[in-house]
N, C-alpha and C positions, 0 to 999 in steps of 0.2 A: 174852461173845463178841459178842452182838448190839449192845451198847452201844459196844463197840470199833469195830465195823464202821460203825455210825452216826456215831461221832465222826470216823472216818477219811474217810467220804464228805462230811461237813460241812466238814472241813478242806480237802478237795480242791476243793469248790465255792467256798469263801471264798478259797482261794489263786488259783483261776482268775479270780475277779472282781477281786481285787487286781492280778493280773498284767495283765489286760485294761485296767484303769484306768491302770496305769503306762505301758503301751505307747501308749495313746491320747493321753497327755500328753507322751510322749517325743518325738514327731515332729509338728511343726505341719503344717498343710495348706500346699500350695504358695503360696497367696496370703499366708499369714502369714509364710512364710520370706522372701519378697521385699519385704515392706513396708519402706519406709524406705531401700531400696537404690536408688542412682541407676540409671536405665535404661541398659542396654548397647546400643550402636548395633545390634547384630545381633538384639536381643530386643525391639525396638520393636513394640508391639502384641501381644506374646505372651500377655497376659492376656485379650485380646478373644475373645469366643466366636465360633466359626466359624459361618457361616450354615447349614451343614449338616455333618454328620460323615461321614467316608468310608464308614462302614458303612451309612448311610441308603440309598445307591444301590448296594448290593452286587451287585445283579443285572446291573449294567452291566459288561461286560468291556472292558478297555482293549485295543484292537487294536494289534498291533505296528507295522503300517503304517497310518496313519490315512487315507491316500489322499484328502486334502482337495482340493476344487476351489475355484475362485475364489468361487463362490457360498457354499460352506461357510465360507471365510475371512471373507467379508463378514458372514455371520450370526453367527459367533463374536465378531467385533469389535463388532458392534451389540449383541449380548447382554452383552458386557463393559460397554459404556457404560450400558446399562439396569440392569445388576446394581448399578452404583455410583450410580444415580439420575440419570444425565446423559441428559436427554431432548432436548437441543438440538443437540449435536454430531452430525455425520454421518460415515459411513465412505465415502470416495470413492477414486477412482484405483486400484481393485482390478485388478491385472494381474500375470501371471506375469513374473518377471524372467529375464534371459538365463541366469543360473547356477542356476536351479531354484526358489528360494523365490517365494512370491506376495507382492507388495508391496501396501500400502494406506496411505491417509492418513486422519487424523482432522481434520475441518474444522469451523469454526464455521458457524452458519446463514448468515452473510454470504459464506462461501466461503474464508475465510482458513485456510491450513493450520496446524494446531497442531503436528502431529508426523507423521513417516513411519515405517512399520514394514515388516518382512518376516516372513512366517510360513513355516516349513518344512512343505511339504505331507505329509511322511512322519511327522514327530515332533510337529508342532503347536507347536514352539518359536517364540517371538516375539523379534525383535531390533529395537531402535530404530535407525533409520538417519539420522534427521534431525529 
């Protein structure tokens, strides 16, 4: 009886190891799955590591109405430039527009306008306007 129980336990352990090995080889990791496939336009950069993961700053609650001011919009745009390593362009012409969003421009050090944007003060969404 004891030998039968020992044999059954050994078979169970060996079967579990074999099943685990089979499962681990059955599905490759995401990087292995996509190797050799041409990049899909919507997936450009999907393999790149995020600078931070959403859970890293989990203590920060996203407000429903962000209630952004012109100074807030300027800080956000400047932070975006710095985040991407651009230390030369400037955020200029920050002003509220007639229909609600706050407009701003990105300019070179010489003062040439690179692009114009608006940011919704309630949602924080950015739209390029020029």
